[in-house]
N, C-alpha and C positions, 0 to 999 in steps of 0.2 A: 094092356090097352084100355083106355078109359072110355072108348066109344061104347055106347049102349044101344040096345033095342034096334030102332030103325037104322041108325047109321052103322051099327055093328053088322047087321044083316046085309046091308048094302055093300060093305067092304068084304065081308066073308064070301059073298056070291062071286066076287071078282078075284078072290084069293089075294087080296091086298092087305098089307100090314104097315104099321108105322115104319117110316124110313124108305118105303118104296117110292119110285118116281111114277106118277100117274098123270092121266089126262082126264079131266072131268068136263063134260059138255052139257050145256043147258041151252035149249032153243038156239040162239044165234051167237053164243059166246062160249069159249072154252078156256080152261085154266090148266096149265101144265106145271108140275113142280113136285116137291117131296111132301108126302103125307106126314103131318106132325101129330103128336099126341095133343090132347086138349085138357082143359080143367074138368074135373069131375062134375062140377055144377053147371056146365054149359048146356044149352038147349040141345035136345036130340034133333036129328034130321039135318045137322050141320057137320061138315068136316073142315079141317084146317090144312091148308097147303102153303108151303114156302115156295114162292116164285123165284125164278132166276134173278130177279131184280133185288131180292133180299126181303121183300115185303111178304107178310103173311096175310092170307085171305081166307075168310070163312065162307064156305059155299053151302047153300041150302040144296040138299040132294033130291028134293021133290022134282020129278020129271027130268032127272039128270041121268046121264050114262057115264060109266067109268071104264077106263082102259088102263091096264098095267103096262107101263113103258119099260120099266126095269126094276128088278128086285134090288132092295138095298138093305143096309144094316140099320137096326134100330139105333138111333142116336143115343150116346151116353152123355148124361149131364153131370158135370162135376168139375172140380179143379184138379189138374194133373201137374201143377207146377212144383217148384221147390218149396220146401218147408219154410215157413216164416219164423224167424227167430225173434224171441221177445227181448 
């Protein structure tokens, strides 16, 4: 997982890992979706969620609460198709 410091601590306290379905609530708005990994150079205190609509949203976790909805598998990135002939 590339989450560091503040965001890693936030996720660890809720026992949440990449691939889990979560709900993050801030003040009067909440986001529900799958926790995604993020680039290593991204700012701390943000997490990335894939919404049901297919969009990805970055959420600042300051003053936020998190709820684990369902444990999931960490997504595998890569091509699993047929070999391409030259």
